[in-house]
C-alpha angles and dihedrals in degrees: 000000000000092000091049089049091050092059098040097050098075089053091050092052088063086070088074098044115134095031107071090103092049123079096207117008126090111199098192126074105220092199088062095061114112124228097032113142135170088261088071097048097082089055091048089052091051090052091050092049093049091048098044090051092045121255123224095276097055104033096087100053098032101043116357097057094038122024097022088058096040090051086049096231086129139011126206118258095189139061092230091102135029103197091103086066088051096256108151119228105208093192090066098045097086091055098082087053094049089051089053107033100032105030104029114022098055092054094049094044089054090053091049091051095048104042137062112262090233094054129106091239091057090048094054090048089052092052091049090048092057092044092052096044097045088060091049100046092044088058099047110011115225111035137162104281122141096048097034112138096015122129097253131128091224126037116194126226114241130212117257095237090055091048091051092048088057091048090060092047093049094047092048091049093047094050094047092050093046090052093047095044097082091213126122099205137031122192087354115201092005089069104094094199112042104002087245096302102164095200091054091050091050090055091045093052093048092048090050089051089051089050092052092045091058088045090064096036095108096045102035106018098167093049089045092054091048093051095043095049090047091051093050093046089051093052130269132196113294108158128061088239089065090068111124114234128165129228112245134189141206088225135078098013091288098120127130106288097211091049089053096053094037086064088059087058094207094136136048140193109295123245088239090058091045092053094054099039096045094043094049092041084231113195089211092069094083088049098046093044144014132231115262113274093230100045109018089232131119108247134168139202127226113246114250096022113177122255089251091051092050090054088063110099090225088068096044132098100267093056101039134065122269126202114291127282091261087076105029136009126206116236108206092189094053096032092226142095118263112215116227092218095169093056109120113256116240111236105166129355121223090221088065090069093057092048094046087052090050090056091046089053090052086055089056096254125143101257099154098258147030120286091251094049092050094044095051093046089051091056093047093050090050091052091047092052092055092050100259103143103163103115095196093051090051091047092049090050093050092049092042119134098188117118133224112284136224101272097222095236130155090263093058089233119190120231110298095226143001105225127113127218092243108101114260128222089226114092089210092055091042090060091052091047093049091047092049095047092046089053089053093043098052095049126166095026098105095171092060094038092054091048093050093046089055092046101044105018092233143162101036108246138188115255114244111273092231131014120208093186119092091206092057110056119196112292096030128104129227114261105188147339118268119238115268114266089232089073089069090062098039106035108009099152095051091041091058090051089050090052091053090052088050089065097217143041118315094250140108095265098061113105122231122242095266095043100086104150 
């Protein structure tokens, strides 16, 4: 299938021709293309999956140098880039839109136009549509959504609350149709995530619905409760084997994006991560990261370190921790990092569902367990996924009373927080514990981790050492990405409408609709 995909992708990219300079408009109606048959639809779905989850060519400038830093999974150890200090690179800003509107939407629109709305194929396309757009809208806020991919000269921006409302409708529709379809597989081996396993896709869709329900829990608590309870009742991920990972290849530029950039070794474990992992004696540290090549020790870097600080060898690659060996392996003979491009890409962790349910239970929702039961199960499932089988070790971690530690970085940072892993009797502390463990459990999904940090405020993080963004004074955290300046030239009227829907200035300090405190 990979060879077939390699040859069909260039043709599929033509679906987006004419809009690579435009953030939101698609000037080609995919349903009008001639020669499209159902035989091509599985390959289109595979292309949409690969794009929405970021292929090798887009990972760095869509996720690695934005969300992965803002989620503080990593910190830059080089002066090659400034986004860790909140400087905005306008040249990169159109790229999340290209991923969505050029590489994902045309394929999914074509599937919608060529399948029955009650079919399994339509359902999987709907799920992928929601996945792709929740990434995009949670970066920018209002975006072109309802008319995306249609053959129109102007595509309007839509309010984020309206977009989320449609997310829930689509996911509900998709799950009901998958359950009613009576089929066990859809798209089969062309599905890069689950090989078409319908039951896995049902759990994925419901877990995504649960994720989005928690996202709106502060702004629409009643709707959030309704959607979360419906998702859990319909069946979310529970077992480590339900984790969604995507097939990757060393061919055709479809390798694991994190593996690719880890080989550049321009980022290291963040001090925030080091504080939690070291303080908790977390067995996942040696999986998530690797000891520094020069010292054999785990060492982090503060996010937003100054240019002067990054010139200090103690903050540079050789003396700090790279991503784990799952993604890149050090070759002592060649003195370089070898990317593991064929490593499966993590899309959604099963442990996330348990921890989302734990927070929902703290809210008083029916999540099928107590907050403590769900919290502890989430930690255990995360450990199991990463191959940690020692039950006594896991139990000791869950009951641990140690606190985050000083990370031992160049800034002499104190411990980032003062909460243990052992579940607290205080609901306020419980929320922080759940948020912290969810952040650890969904690693390395920086896009989701940044969104949840903005929404919940957890985990506690160090502020950037230095901000190079006038809208983000020292001590504040980035809230969104501004719209690309190219939109003012290509779609000015609709852009202005989008800014009004945003409800604040088009800068990195304006909160999104669901980010209310």
